[in-house]
N, C-alpha and C positions, 0 to 999 in steps of 0.2 A: 504493502498499500505506500509506506514514505517513497520507496523508489521511484513509483509511476508519477507520484504527485509533484515529487522532486523535479521529476524530466519534464511535466506538464508545465510547471512554473518557470523554468529556466528558459523552455522554449518560449512561452507567452511574455517574458520579460526581454529575449531577443527580437521578437515581431514588435515590442512598444518600441525598443531601443531604434530597430529601422525605420519605424513609421516615425518618429522623431527625429531622426536625421533626414528623411525625405522633406518633412515640414521645414527642416531648417534649409536644405537645397532649394525648394521650393519659395522659401522667404529671401534666398539670397541673390534667384534668378530671376527675381518678379519684374526686376528693372522700374521701380516704381510703380506699377498696376497695383491700383488698389485692392481689387478683388482679389489677385493672386499673394497679396501681402497677408490679406485677411484668413485666406484659406491657409496656408500656411501656419499662420499662428494658431489657429485652430486647431489644425492637425496636432501641433508640437503640444497644445495644452490637452486634448485627447489622449494622447501618448503617454503623458506623465500622470495625467490621472489612472489609466488603466495598471500602469506601472504600479501606482500607489496601492490601487485596489488587488493585485496580484500580490502584491509584499504583504499586504495586511491580511490576506487570506493563506496566504502559507505561514506567518508567524501565528495566526488563529489555530489551524490545522496541527500544526507543530506541538503548540500547547496543549490541546485537547486531546491529542496521540499522549504527550507526555504523561498528562494525571489521569486519563483511563487506564492505559497499558504499562506506564512508566518505561516508554520507551520512544524515544525521538531517532527518526533518521540520521 
């Protein structure tokens, strides 16, 4: 259970990181076009929110597994 969840959390965190970098690239390449700037910012903020949710849920799952089974991956 722990290895599967760790793999899923690391994979999702990698996707969030790639989305953040994509938003940063879009922001950089926008050349002042306000809609592209806004889209880049929204993508970066969404990626950070997703990363925070993933890390928070990972911490909660690890804590629950530790207290229920006295085992943490």
